[in-house]
Each structure stands twice: as structure tokens, then as C-alpha cells.
C-alpha positions as CSV (number, residue, x, y, z in Angstrom):
1,M,127.1,27.2,44.8
2,P,124.1,27.7,47.7
3,R,121.3,25.6,47.4
4,L,118.7,28.3,47.0
5,A,120.8,29.5,43.9
6,L,120.4,26.0,42.3
7,Y,116.8,26.1,42.9
8,S,116.1,29.4,41.7
9,M,118.1,28.5,38.3
10,A,115.9,25.3,37.9
11,V,112.8,27.5,38.1
12,C,114.4,30.0,35.7
13,V,114.9,27.0,33.0
14,L,111.3,25.9,33.5
15,A,109.9,28.9,33.2
16,L,111.7,29.5,30.2
17,A,110.8,26.4,28.7
18,A,106.9,27.0,29.6
19,A,107.2,30.4,27.9
20,V,108.6,28.9,25.0
21,V,105.6,26.2,24.8
22,S,103.2,28.9,25.6
23,F,104.2,31.1,22.6
24,V,104.2,28.1,20.3
25,Q,100.8,27.4,21.3
26,G,99.9,30.9,20.4
27,S,99.1,31.9,24.0
28,W,100.1,35.4,25.4
29,L,100.3,33.6,28.9
30,G,104.2,33.3,28.1
31,I,104.8,36.9,28.9
32,V,104.0,35.8,32.6
33,W,106.5,32.9,32.2
34,V,109.2,35.4,31.0
35,L,108.5,37.6,33.9
36,L,108.9,34.8,36.2
37,A,112.0,33.6,34.4
38,G,113.5,37.1,34.9
39,L,112.4,37.2,38.6
40,S,113.9,34.0,39.4
41,S,117.2,34.8,37.6
42,N,117.6,37.7,39.6
43,M,117.1,35.5,42.7
44,A,119.7,33.2,41.4
45,W,122.2,35.8,40.8
46,Y,121.5,37.4,44.6
47,Y,122.1,34.0,46.3
48,V,125.2,33.0,44.2
49,K,126.8,36.5,45.2
50,L,125.6,36.0,48.7
51,G,127.2,32.8,49.0
52,R,130.4,33.8,47.5
53,G,130.5,36.8,50.2
54,A,129.8,34.3,52.9
55,Y,132.7,32.0,51.8
56,Q,135.2,35.1,51.8
57,N,134.4,36.2,55.1
58,R,135.3,32.8,56.8
């Protein structure tokens, strides 16, 4: 798995944890964290697919 995909997944997991903490504390700021988790999840998926394609072309 490409390194950027791993970084994106780490950001996704941390953003989800931050969203849970924000919602538990009663803050609506968790919505921003959910959006960031969605963005980083899409980035991770993109880099995984990009990495698979790069290895198939060799």
C-alpha cells in the first residue's frame, strides 16, 4: 500500500475519533471532522487504486 494512502487512512481514523469526541461533548464542530474524514477516506481510496495500477503496469 502506498505511503500516502496510509497517511490518509490515519487522518481518516483520527478525524472520526475527533468527531465522536466532539459530538459526545455536545459540540456541532463534529460535522467538520466528519467532512474531513470523508475527504481523507476518498484520498486514501484514490491512492490505493493509483498504487495498484502502478504495480500492474510494470
